[in-house]
N, CA, C and O atoms as a CHARMM CRD file, in Angstrom:
* protein
*
  228
    1    1 MET  N     -4.41800  -0.76900  10.85400 PROA 1      0.00000
    2    1 MET  CA    -3.56600  -0.07100  11.79000 PROA 1      0.00000
    3    1 MET  C     -3.03000  -1.05000  12.83100 PROA 1      0.00000
    4    1 MET  O     -3.61100  -2.10600  13.08000 PROA 1      0.00000
    5    2 ARG  N     -1.92500  -0.67400  13.41900 PROA 2      0.00000
    6    2 ARG  CA    -1.33700  -1.46600  14.48800 PROA 2      0.00000
    7    2 ARG  C     -1.32600  -0.62000  15.75200 PROA 2      0.00000
    8    2 ARG  O     -1.06400   0.58200  15.71100 PROA 2      0.00000
    9    3 TYR  N     -1.61100  -1.26400  16.86800 PROA 3      0.00000
   10    3 TYR  CA    -1.63600  -0.58800  18.15900 PROA 3      0.00000
   11    3 TYR  C     -0.75500  -1.34000  19.14500 PROA 3      0.00000
   12    3 TYR  O     -0.72800  -2.57000  19.16400 PROA 3      0.00000
   13    4 ALA  N     -0.03600  -0.58200  19.96100 PROA 4      0.00000
   14    4 ALA  CA     0.74700  -1.18500  21.04000 PROA 4      0.00000
   15    4 ALA  C     -0.20900  -1.62800  22.13400 PROA 4      0.00000
   16    4 ALA  O     -1.15700  -0.92100  22.47500 PROA 4      0.00000
   17    5 ILE  N      0.05200  -2.80100  22.67500 PROA 5      0.00000
   18    5 ILE  CA    -0.74800  -3.34200  23.77300 PROA 5      0.00000
   19    5 ILE  C      0.16500  -3.48600  24.98600 PROA 5      0.00000
   20    5 ILE  O      1.25800  -4.04400  24.88900 PROA 5      0.00000
   21    6 VAL  N     -0.28900  -2.98000  26.12000 PROA 6      0.00000
   22    6 VAL  CA     0.44800  -3.12800  27.36900 PROA 6      0.00000
   23    6 VAL  C     -0.22100  -4.24500  28.15700 PROA 6      0.00000
   24    6 VAL  O     -1.42500  -4.20400  28.41300 PROA 6      0.00000
   25    7 ILE  N      0.57800  -5.25300  28.54000 PROA 7      0.00000
   26    7 ILE  CA     0.06200  -6.37100  29.33200 PROA 7      0.00000
   27    7 ILE  C      0.75100  -6.33400  30.68500 PROA 7      0.00000
   28    7 ILE  O      1.97600  -6.26900  30.78100 PROA 7      0.00000
   29    8 GLU  N     -0.07400  -6.37900  31.73400 PROA 8      0.00000
   30    8 GLU  CA     0.44400  -6.34700  33.10000 PROA 8      0.00000
   31    8 GLU  C     -0.01000  -7.59000  33.84500 PROA 8      0.00000
   32    8 GLU  O     -1.14400  -8.04300  33.69000 PROA 8      0.00000
   33    9 LYS  N      0.88200  -8.13500  34.65100 PROA 9      0.00000
   34    9 LYS  CA     0.54700  -9.32100  35.43300 PROA 9      0.00000
   35    9 LYS  C     -0.01300  -8.89400  36.77600 PROA 9      0.00000
   36    9 LYS  O      0.59300  -8.09600  37.49100 PROA 9      0.00000
   37   10 GLY  N     -1.18000  -9.43700  37.11200 PROA 10     0.00000
   38   10 GLY  CA    -1.77500  -9.21500  38.41700 PROA 10     0.00000
   39   10 GLY  C     -1.54900 -10.44500  39.28600 PROA 10     0.00000
   40   10 GLY  O     -0.80600 -11.35000  38.90700 PROA 10     0.00000
   41   11 GLU  N     -2.18600 -10.47600  40.44500 PROA 11     0.00000
   42   11 GLU  CA    -2.02000 -11.62000  41.34200 PROA 11     0.00000
   43   11 GLU  C     -2.58400 -12.90700  40.74300 PROA 11     0.00000
   44   11 GLU  O     -1.98100 -13.97200  40.87200 PROA 11     0.00000
   45   12 ASN  N     -3.74800 -12.80700  40.08500 PROA 12     0.00000
   46   12 ASN  CA    -4.40900 -14.00300  39.58600 PROA 12     0.00000
   47   12 ASN  C     -4.72000 -13.98000  38.09500 PROA 12     0.00000
   48   12 ASN  O     -5.29100 -14.93200  37.56300 PROA 12     0.00000
   49   13 SER  N     -4.34800 -12.90100  37.42300 PROA 13     0.00000
   50   13 SER  CA    -4.68700 -12.77800  36.01000 PROA 13     0.00000
   51   13 SER  C     -3.77500 -11.75500  35.35800 PROA 13     0.00000
   52   13 SER  O     -2.88500 -11.18700  35.99300 PROA 13     0.00000
   53   14 TYR  N     -4.02100 -11.53600  34.06800 PROA 14     0.00000
   54   14 TYR  CA    -3.29400 -10.53500  33.30300 PROA 14     0.00000
   55   14 TYR  C     -4.28800  -9.49200  32.81100 PROA 14     0.00000
   56   14 TYR  O     -5.40900  -9.81900  32.42300 PROA 14     0.00000
   57   15 GLY  N     -3.86500  -8.25100  32.83300 PROA 15     0.00000
   58   15 GLY  CA    -4.68200  -7.16700  32.31100 PROA 15     0.00000
   59   15 GLY  C     -3.96300  -6.53000  31.14600 PROA 15     0.00000
   60   15 GLY  O     -2.73300  -6.54800  31.08600 PROA 15     0.00000
   61   16 ALA  N     -4.71400  -5.96900  30.22200 PROA 16     0.00000
   62   16 ALA  CA    -4.10700  -5.33400  29.05500 PROA 16     0.00000
   63   16 ALA  C     -4.89800  -4.09500  28.67500 PROA 16     0.00000
   64   16 ALA  O     -6.10200  -4.00100  28.91400 PROA 16     0.00000
   65   17 TYR  N     -4.18300  -3.14400  28.07100 PROA 17     0.00000
   66   17 TYR  CA    -4.83000  -1.93900  27.57100 PROA 17     0.00000
   67   17 TYR  C     -4.03900  -1.39200  26.39700 PROA 17     0.00000
   68   17 TYR  O     -2.87800  -1.74200  26.18400 PROA 17     0.00000
   69   18 VAL  N     -4.69900  -0.52500  25.64200 PROA 18     0.00000
   70   18 VAL  CA    -4.07900   0.11900  24.49400 PROA 18     0.00000
   71   18 VAL  C     -3.95200   1.60400  24.81800 PROA 18     0.00000
   72   18 VAL  O     -4.96700   2.29500  24.90800 PROA 18     0.00000
   73   19 PRO  N     -2.73600   2.11400  24.99600 PROA 19     0.00000
   74   19 PRO  CA    -2.56400   3.52400  25.34400 PROA 19     0.00000
   75   19 PRO  C     -3.22000   4.49600  24.35300 PROA 19     0.00000
   76   19 PRO  O     -3.68800   5.56200  24.75500 PROA 19     0.00000
   77   20 ASP  N     -3.25700   4.14100  23.07700 PROA 20     0.00000
   78   20 ASP  CA    -3.83600   5.02400  22.06000 PROA 20     0.00000
   79   20 ASP  C     -5.35700   4.93200  21.95300 PROA 20     0.00000
   80   20 ASP  O     -5.97400   5.69800  21.21200 PROA 20     0.00000
   81   21 LEU  N     -5.96500   3.99700  22.69200 PROA 21     0.00000
   82   21 LEU  CA    -7.41900   3.82100  22.65700 PROA 21     0.00000
   83   21 LEU  C     -7.94400   3.80700  24.09800 PROA 21     0.00000
   84   21 LEU  O     -8.20900   2.73900  24.64900 PROA 21     0.00000
   85   22 PRO  N     -8.09300   4.97000  24.70100 PROA 22     0.00000
   86   22 PRO  CA    -8.54800   5.02600  26.09800 PROA 22     0.00000
   87   22 PRO  C     -9.84800   4.24800  26.29800 PROA 22     0.00000
   88   22 PRO  O    -10.80700   4.40100  25.54100 PROA 22     0.00000
   89   23 GLY  N     -9.85300   3.42000  27.32600 PROA 23     0.00000
   90   23 GLY  CA   -11.03000   2.62100  27.63000 PROA 23     0.00000
   91   23 GLY  C    -11.02600   1.24300  26.99200 PROA 23     0.00000
   92   23 GLY  O    -11.90200   0.42900  27.28000 PROA 23     0.00000
   93   24 CYS  N    -10.07100   0.97200  26.14400 PROA 24     0.00000
   94   24 CYS  CA    -9.98400  -0.32800  25.48300 PROA 24     0.00000
   95   24 CYS  C     -9.11300  -1.23900  26.34600 PROA 24     0.00000
   96   24 CYS  O     -7.88900  -1.11200  26.36000 PROA 24     0.00000
   97   25 VAL  N     -9.76200  -2.16000  27.06700 PROA 25     0.00000
   98   25 VAL  CA    -9.06600  -3.01300  28.02700 PROA 25     0.00000
   99   25 VAL  C     -9.54700  -4.45800  27.92300 PROA 25     0.00000
  100   25 VAL  O    -10.59300  -4.74100  27.33900 PROA 25     0.00000
  101   26 ALA  N     -8.76300  -5.36200  28.50100 PROA 26     0.00000
  102   26 ALA  CA    -9.14900  -6.77000  28.57200 PROA 26     0.00000
  103   26 ALA  C     -8.42800  -7.40800  29.75100 PROA 26     0.00000
  104   26 ALA  O     -7.37300  -6.94000  30.17800 PROA 26     0.00000
  105   27 VAL  N     -9.01100  -8.48000  30.26800 PROA 27     0.00000
  106   27 VAL  CA    -8.42000  -9.24700  31.36300 PROA 27     0.00000
  107   27 VAL  C     -8.54300 -10.72700  31.01800 PROA 27     0.00000
  108   27 VAL  O     -9.58300 -11.17500  30.53400 PROA 27     0.00000
  109   28 GLY  N     -7.47500 -11.48200  31.26900 PROA 28     0.00000
  110   28 GLY  CA    -7.50300 -12.91200  30.99900 PROA 28     0.00000
  111   28 GLY  C     -6.63400 -13.67800  31.97000 PROA 28     0.00000
  112   28 GLY  O     -5.78200 -13.09500  32.64000 PROA 28     0.00000
  113   29 GLU  N     -6.84200 -14.97900  32.05100 PROA 29     0.00000
  114   29 GLU  CA    -6.09900 -15.82200  32.98600 PROA 29     0.00000
  115   29 GLU  C     -4.66800 -16.09600  32.53900 PROA 29     0.00000
  116   29 GLU  O     -3.80300 -16.38000  33.36700 PROA 29     0.00000
  117   30 THR  N     -4.41300 -16.01100  31.22900 PROA 30     0.00000
  118   30 THR  CA    -3.07000 -16.24700  30.69500 PROA 30     0.00000
  119   30 THR  C     -2.71300 -15.12100  29.73400 PROA 30     0.00000
  120   30 THR  O     -3.58100 -14.37200  29.28700 PROA 30     0.00000
  121   31 VAL  N     -1.43200 -15.01100  29.42400 PROA 31     0.00000
  122   31 VAL  CA    -0.98900 -14.00300  28.45600 PROA 31     0.00000
  123   31 VAL  C     -1.64300 -14.25700  27.10300 PROA 31     0.00000
  124   31 VAL  O     -2.09300 -13.32000  26.44300 PROA 31     0.00000
  125   32 GLU  N     -1.69600 -15.50700  26.69400 PROA 32     0.00000
  126   32 GLU  CA    -2.28900 -15.84200  25.40500 PROA 32     0.00000
  127   32 GLU  C     -3.76700 -15.44500  25.35700 PROA 32     0.00000
  128   32 GLU  O     -4.23700 -14.90200  24.35700 PROA 32     0.00000
  129   33 LYS  N     -4.49200 -15.71800  26.43900 PROA 33     0.00000
  130   33 LYS  CA    -5.91200 -15.39300  26.49000 PROA 33     0.00000
  131   33 LYS  C     -6.12400 -13.88400  26.45400 PROA 33     0.00000
  132   33 LYS  O     -7.00600 -13.40000  25.74500 PROA 33     0.00000
  133   34 VAL  N     -5.32200 -13.13600  27.21200 PROA 34     0.00000
  134   34 VAL  CA    -5.50300 -11.68300  27.22800 PROA 34     0.00000
  135   34 VAL  C     -5.13900 -11.07700  25.87500 PROA 34     0.00000
  136   34 VAL  O     -5.74100 -10.08200  25.47400 PROA 34     0.00000
  137   35 ARG  N     -4.18400 -11.64400  25.17300 PROA 35     0.00000
  138   35 ARG  CA    -3.85900 -11.16000  23.82000 PROA 35     0.00000
  139   35 ARG  C     -5.04500 -11.36700  22.87300 PROA 35     0.00000
  140   35 ARG  O     -5.40900 -10.46800  22.11400 PROA 35     0.00000
  141   36 THR  N     -5.63000 -12.54400  22.92600 PROA 36     0.00000
  142   36 THR  CA    -6.79000 -12.84200  22.08600 PROA 36     0.00000
  143   36 THR  C     -7.94800 -11.89900  22.41000 PROA 36     0.00000
  144   36 THR  O     -8.56800 -11.33100  21.51100 PROA 36     0.00000
  145   37 LEU  N     -8.23300 -11.73900  23.69900 PROA 37     0.00000
  146   37 LEU  CA    -9.32000 -10.85300  24.11300 PROA 37     0.00000
  147   37 LEU  C     -9.03600  -9.40100  23.72700 PROA 37     0.00000
  148   37 LEU  O     -9.95000  -8.65100  23.38400 PROA 37     0.00000
  149   38 MET  N     -7.76900  -9.01500  23.78600 PROA 38     0.00000
  150   38 MET  CA    -7.40100  -7.63800  23.43700 PROA 38     0.00000
  151   38 MET  C     -7.60900  -7.39200  21.95200 PROA 38     0.00000
  152   38 MET  O     -8.05800  -6.31100  21.57000 PROA 38     0.00000
  153   39 GLN  N     -7.29500  -8.36300  21.10800 PROA 39     0.00000
  154   39 GLN  CA    -7.53400  -8.21300  19.67000 PROA 39     0.00000
  155   39 GLN  C     -9.01600  -8.01000  19.39500 PROA 39     0.00000
  156   39 GLN  O     -9.39600  -7.17600  18.57300 PROA 39     0.00000
  157   40 GLU  N     -9.85300  -8.77900  20.08900 PROA 40     0.00000
  158   40 GLU  CA   -11.30200  -8.62600  19.94500 PROA 40     0.00000
  159   40 GLU  C    -11.76500  -7.27300  20.47600 PROA 40     0.00000
  160   40 GLU  O    -12.62600  -6.62800  19.87800 PROA 40     0.00000
  161   41 ALA  N    -11.19400  -6.84400  21.59900 PROA 41     0.00000
  162   41 ALA  CA   -11.57900  -5.56300  22.20200 PROA 41     0.00000
  163   41 ALA  C    -11.22400  -4.39100  21.29600 PROA 41     0.00000
  164   41 ALA  O    -11.98400  -3.42700  21.20800 PROA 41     0.00000
  165   42 ILE  N    -10.08100  -4.46200  20.62500 PROA 42     0.00000
  166   42 ILE  CA    -9.67700  -3.38700  19.71200 PROA 42     0.00000
  167   42 ILE  C    -10.68500  -3.27000  18.57100 PROA 42     0.00000
  168   42 ILE  O    -11.11300  -2.16800  18.22900 PROA 42     0.00000
  169   43 ILE  N    -11.05800  -4.39200  17.98800 PROA 43     0.00000
  170   43 ILE  CA   -12.03500  -4.37200  16.88800 PROA 43     0.00000
  171   43 ILE  C    -13.35300  -3.77900  17.37100 PROA 43     0.00000
  172   43 ILE  O    -13.93000  -2.91600  16.70900 PROA 43     0.00000
  173   44 PHE  N    -13.82500  -4.23800  18.51700 PROA 44     0.00000
  174   44 PHE  CA   -15.07900  -3.74700  19.09400 PROA 44     0.00000
  175   44 PHE  C    -14.99900  -2.25300  19.37800 PROA 44     0.00000
  176   44 PHE  O    -15.93800  -1.51100  19.09100 PROA 44     0.00000
  177   45 HSD  N    -13.88500  -1.81600  19.93700 PROA 45     0.00000
  178   45 HSD  CA   -13.68400  -0.40200  20.27300 PROA 45     0.00000
  179   45 HSD  C    -13.71300   0.46700  19.01000 PROA 45     0.00000
  180   45 HSD  O    -14.37400   1.50600  18.98000 PROA 45     0.00000
  181   46 LEU  N    -12.99700   0.03700  17.97800 PROA 46     0.00000
  182   46 LEU  CA   -12.94600   0.81200  16.73100 PROA 46     0.00000
  183   46 LEU  C    -14.31100   0.85600  16.04800 PROA 46     0.00000
  184   46 LEU  O    -14.68800   1.87900  15.47500 PROA 46     0.00000
  185   47 GLU  N    -15.04800  -0.24500  16.10700 PROA 47     0.00000
  186   47 GLU  CA   -16.40100  -0.25200  15.54000 PROA 47     0.00000
  187   47 GLU  C    -17.29200   0.74800  16.28700 PROA 47     0.00000
  188   47 GLU  O    -18.09300   1.45300  15.67300 PROA 47     0.00000
  189   48 GLY  N    -17.14700   0.80100  17.60100 PROA 48     0.00000
  190   48 GLY  CA   -17.92300   1.75200  18.39700 PROA 48     0.00000
  191   48 GLY  C    -17.58800   3.19000  18.05500 PROA 48     0.00000
  192   48 GLY  O    -18.48500   4.02800  17.96100 PROA 48     0.00000
  193   49 LEU  N    -16.31300   3.48800  17.86800 PROA 49     0.00000
  194   49 LEU  CA   -15.91000   4.84100  17.48200 PROA 49     0.00000
  195   49 LEU  C    -16.51400   5.21300  16.12900 PROA 49     0.00000
  196   49 LEU  O    -16.99700   6.32800  15.93300 PROA 49     0.00000
  197   50 GLU  N    -16.47800   4.25900  15.20500 PROA 50     0.00000
  198   50 GLU  CA   -17.02700   4.50700  13.87200 PROA 50     0.00000
  199   50 GLU  C    -18.53200   4.77600  13.93400 PROA 50     0.00000
  200   50 GLU  O    -19.02400   5.70000  13.28700 PROA 50     0.00000
  201   51 ILE  N    -19.25200   3.98300  14.70000 PROA 51     0.00000
  202   51 ILE  CA   -20.70000   4.15000  14.84400 PROA 51     0.00000
  203   51 ILE  C    -21.02400   5.51800  15.42800 PROA 51     0.00000
  204   51 ILE  O    -21.98000   6.16800  15.00500 PROA 51     0.00000
  205   52 GLU  N    -20.23400   5.95000  16.39200 PROA 52     0.00000
  206   52 GLU  CA   -20.44500   7.25200  17.04600 PROA 52     0.00000
  207   52 GLU  C    -19.94300   8.42000  16.20300 PROA 52     0.00000
  208   52 GLU  O    -20.16900   9.57800  16.55300 PROA 52     0.00000
  209   53 GLY  N    -19.27100   8.12700  15.10400 PROA 53     0.00000
  210   53 GLY  CA   -18.73900   9.19500  14.24700 PROA 53     0.00000
  211   53 GLY  C    -17.52700   9.89000  14.83900 PROA 53     0.00000
  212   53 GLY  O    -17.22800  11.03600  14.50200 PROA 53     0.00000
  213   54 LEU  N    -16.83000   9.18500  15.72700 PROA 54     0.00000
  214   54 LEU  CA   -15.63500   9.75500  16.37300 PROA 54     0.00000
  215   54 LEU  C    -14.38600   9.39500  15.58600 PROA 54     0.00000
  216   54 LEU  O    -14.35800   8.37600  14.89600 PROA 54     0.00000
  217   55 PRO  N    -13.35600  10.22200  15.68400 PROA 55     0.00000
  218   55 PRO  CA   -12.13200   9.94500  14.92200 PROA 55     0.00000
  219   55 PRO  C    -11.41600   8.71200  15.43700 PROA 55     0.00000
  220   55 PRO  O    -11.40600   8.44100  16.63700 PROA 55     0.00000
  221   56 ILE  N    -10.82400   7.97600  14.52800 PROA 56     0.00000
  222   56 ILE  CA   -10.01700   6.80100  14.86200 PROA 56     0.00000
  223   56 ILE  C     -8.57000   7.18500  14.67000 PROA 56     0.00000
  224   56 ILE  O     -8.17200   7.64300  13.59900 PROA 56     0.00000
  225   57 ARG  N     -7.78000   6.99400  15.72400 PROA 57     0.00000
  226   57 ARG  CA    -6.35300   7.33700  15.65300 PROA 57     0.00000
  227   57 ARG  C     -5.53800   6.12300  15.34900 PROA 57     0.00000
  228   57 ARG  O     -4.31400   6.21000  15.25000 PROA 57     0.00000
């Protein structure tokens, strides 16, 4: 599956979240770093949903 990622610039870092996966977030010092962390966070989030027996959208 593919998910849209929203990246926002803060004062000292970048934050990212996935609108379709509430609670799936990441923060990094650069856009590239936050993208990498977000990819890892999505995998971790989906694994957690699967373990809990919750639906994956």
